[in-house]
C-alpha positions in Angstrom: 5.9 29.9 -6.4 4.4 27.9 -9.3 6.6 29.2 -12.2 9.7 28.7 -10.0 8.7 25.0 -9.6 8.1 24.5 -13.3 11.4 26.0 -14.0 13.1 24.0 -11.4 11.5 20.7 -13.0 12.9 21.9 -16.4 16.5 22.2 -15.0 16.1 18.7 -13.2 15.3 17.3 -16.8 18.3 19.0 -18.2 20.7 17.6 -15.4 18.9 14.2 -15.9 20.0 14.4 -19.4 23.6 14.8 -18.4 23.2 11.7 -16.1 21.8 9.7 -18.9 24.5 10.6 -21.4 26.9 9.1 -18.7 24.9 6.0 -18.2 24.7 5.3 -21.7 28.5 5.9 -22.3 29.6 3.5 -19.5 27.0 1.0 -20.5 28.2 0.9 -24.1 31.8 0.8 -23.0 31.3 -2.2 -20.8 28.9 -3.9 -23.3 31.5 -3.7 -25.8 34.3 -5.0 -23.6 32.2 -8.2 -22.7 30.9 -8.7 -25.9 34.4 -8.6 -27.7 35.6 -11.0 -25.2 32.9 -13.3 -26.1 33.2 -13.1 -29.6 36.8 -14.1 -29.5 35.8 -17.4 -28.0 32.4 -17.8 -29.5 33.2 -19.9 -32.9 35.7 -22.3 -31.0 33.1 -22.8 -28.3 30.3 -23.4 -30.9 32.6 -26.1 -32.8 33.6 -27.8 -29.5 29.7 -28.1 -28.4 28.8 -29.4 -31.9 31.6 -32.2 -31.6 30.3 -32.9 -27.9 26.9 -33.3 -28.9 27.6 -35.3 -32.1 29.7 -37.8 -29.9 26.9 -37.7 -27.2 29.5 -36.5 -24.7 27.0 -34.8 -22.4 29.5 -34.1 -19.6 31.9 -32.3 -22.0 29.0 -30.4 -23.4 27.8 -29.4 -20.0 31.1 -28.1 -19.1 31.4 -26.0 -22.4 28.0 -24.5 -21.6 29.2 -23.4 -18.3 32.4 -22.0 -19.8 30.3 -20.0 -22.4 28.0 -18.7 -19.5 31.1 -17.2 -18.0 31.2 -14.8 -21.1 27.5 -14.5 -21.6 26.3 -13.9 -17.8 28.0 -10.4 -17.6 26.3 -9.4 -20.7 23.0 -10.5 -19.3 23.8 -8.6 -16.1 24.4 -5.5 -18.1 21.0 -5.8 -19.7 19.3 -6.2 -16.4 21.3 -3.1 -15.1 20.0 -1.2 -18.2 16.3 -2.2 -17.5 16.8 -1.1 -13.8 18.1 2.1 -15.1 15.2 2.6 -17.3 12.8 2.0 -14.3 14.4 4.4 -12.0 14.7 7.3 -14.6 11.2 6.7 -15.8 9.9 6.8 -11.9 12.1 10.2 -11.5 10.4 11.8 -14.5 6.7 10.9 -13.5 7.5 12.1 -9.9 9.0 15.6 -11.0 6.0 16.1 -13.6 3.3 15.0 -10.8 4.8 17.5 -8.2 4.8 20.2 -10.8 1.3 19.8 -11.9 0.1 19.4 -8.2 2.0 22.5 -7.3 0.4 24.4 -10.1 -3.0 23.5 -9.0 -2.2 24.5 -5.3 -0.7 27.6 -6.7 -3.8 28.6 -8.9 -6.0 27.9 -5.8 -4.1 30.8 -3.7 -3.9 33.1 -6.8 -7.5 33.0 -7.5 -8.1 33.1 -3.7 -10.3 29.8 -3.8 -10.6 29.1 -0.2 -12.8 26.0 -0.6 -10.5 24.2 -2.6 -7.6 25.2 -0.4 -9.4 23.5 2.6 -10.6 20.6 0.6 -7.4 19.5 -1.2 -4.5 21.1 0.8 -6.0 21.1 4.3 -4.6 18.3 6.3 -3.5 15.3 4.1 -1.0 15.6 1.3 -2.6 15.8 -2.1 -0.9 13.9 -4.9 -3.6 13.2 -7.3 -2.5 14.4 -10.7 -5.8 13.5 -12.6 -8.0 15.6 -10.1 -5.4 18.4 -10.3 -5.6 18.9 -14.2 -9.3 18.6 -14.0 -9.5 21.3 -11.4 -7.0 23.5 -13.2 -8.9 23.5 -16.3 -12.0 24.4 -14.2 -10.2 27.2 -12.2 -8.8 28.7 -15.5 -12.1 28.4 -17.5 -10.4 26.1 -19.7 -7.5 28.2 -20.5 -5.2 25.7 -19.0 -6.1 22.3 -20.2 -3.2 20.0 -19.7 -5.1 16.9 -21.1 -5.1 18.5 -24.5 -1.4 18.8 -24.8 0.4 16.5 -27.2 2.3 14.4 -24.5 -0.6 13.9 -22.1 -1.6 10.4 -23.5 2.0 9.3 -23.0 2.2 10.7 -19.5 -0.7 8.8 -18.5 1.0 5.7 -19.7 4.3 6.3 -17.9 2.4 7.2 -14.9 0.5 3.8 -14.9 3.9 2.1 -15.3 5.4 4.4 -12.6 2.6 3.0 -10.3 3.2 -0.4 -10.8 7.1 -0.2 -10.4 6.8 2.0 -7.3 4.8 -0.8 -5.6 7.5 -3.3 -6.5 5.9 -4.9 -9.6 8.1 -4.4 -12.6 5.4 -6.4 -14.6 2.5 -4.2 -15.5 -0.8 -4.8 -17.5 -1.5 -2.9 -20.5 -3.5 -3.1 -23.8 -1.7 -4.1 -27.0 -3.2 -0.9 -28.6 -1.7 1.4 -26.0 1.7 -0.6 -26.1 2.0 -0.1 -29.8 1.0 3.5 -29.8 3.5 4.3 -27.0 6.3 2.5 -28.7 5.6 4.2 -32.0 6.8 7.3 -30.2 9.2 5.8 -27.5 9.9 2.2 -28.1 10.6 1.3 -24.5 7.6 -1.0 -23.5 8.2 -4.8 -23.9 5.2 -6.7 -24.4 6.1 -10.0 -22.4 3.1 -12.3 -22.4 -0.6 -11.9 -23.5 -3.1 -12.4 -20.8 -5.5 -15.2 -21.1 -8.9 -13.5 -20.6 -10.9 -16.8 -21.3 -13.2 -16.9 -18.0 -13.1 -20.8 -17.9 -9.4 -21.2 -18.3 -7.5 -18.0 -16.8 -7.0 -19.3 -13.5 -5.1 -22.3 -14.8 -3.6 -20.6 -17.6 -3.0 -16.9 -17.0 -1.1 -16.4 -20.2 -1.7 -17.4 -23.8 0.9 -19.9 -25.4 0.0 -18.4 -28.8 -0.6 -14.7 -28.5 -3.4 -13.1 -30.6 -1.9 -9.6 -30.8 -5.2 -8.2 -31.0 -5.4 -4.5 -30.3 -7.8 -4.8 -27.5 -5.8 -7.9 -25.8 -4.2 -7.3 -22.6 -0.5 -8.1 -21.9 2.0 -8.4 -19.2 4.5 -6.0 -20.0 8.0 -4.5 -18.5 10.2 -2.0 -19.6 12.9 -2.7 -22.2 16.7 -3.0 -21.6 17.5 -0.6 -24.4 19.0 2.2 -22.2 19.4 4.8 -25.4 15.6 5.3 -25.1 16.2 7.2 -21.9 17.6 10.2 -24.1 14.1 10.0 -25.9 12.1 9.7 -22.8 13.8 12.6 -21.3 13.5 14.9 -24.0 9.7 14.0 -24.6 9.2 15.0 -20.9 11.3 18.2 -21.1 9.1 19.2 -24.1 5.9 18.5 -22.1 7.3 20.7 -19.2 7.9 23.4 -21.6 4.3 23.1 -23.1 2.9 23.3 -19.7 5.1 26.5 -18.8 3.9 28.3 -22.0 0.3 27.5 -21.5 0.6 28.9 -17.9 2.6 31.9 -19.1 0.0 32.6 -21.7 -2.8 32.1 -19.3 -1.1 35.0 -17.1 -0.6 37.3 -19.9 -4.1 37.1 -21.2 -5.5 37.7 -17.6 -3.1 40.5 -17.0 -1.2 38.7 -14.1 2.2 39.8 -13.7 5.1 37.5 -13.3 5.6 38.1 -9.7 2.1 36.6 -9.1 3.0 33.6 -11.3 5.9 33.0 -9.1 4.6 34.0 -5.8 2.2 32.1 -3.5 -0.5 34.0 -1.5 -1.1 33.0 2.0 
């Protein structure tokens, strides 16, 4: 039922697009409300803080900071919410694509009646390794379905790495600056937080660099940005990747005279 799963995952990304549109709309509405509220008092608060600081009136200055935070905290909370949504939606996309690729691998094993692989990979334990799956898919199809050659594969590798970190409760993940830059040129959703100190003599005491090098080979602690608008771009890229896999699979079936029923069905 591989083609059915591929179509299902396509439909899920379409539904996710509707969810993302709603998330963005609500976020912008709430952000605008809190931002306008702050803008009305910002100039007055800044002036009062300047006077208090000039007069060395630290109690008043502290009270003004607390008052200002009553306006700023909801805005910061919204940004945190946006980052959280970016993490959740990215994890969802990777899970859908991973399941689709593994399902395609299992289906091809059944379709081509490869009993050894059926026992080895789908015997007892649940198989989930996407990288092994795409390698074996290429092997089973005599390199007619090579998912690694598809345009989005490099970027899928990246979001899979991010998903792995987030799924284990670590929203900070490690990545080379070169990969961050390349990914962000397409979907600007990774925020390079701190460059890792790779000096063998000081890294235990100073895990990050005070003055980053921004070298292509440098390693960084990163997290996802709080720009929720980028979810639409991520979803669109994932949709196109799914469509590319679907087209390659259909082309393989057509070239090898496999009817659509066989592309859908699963042999037992």
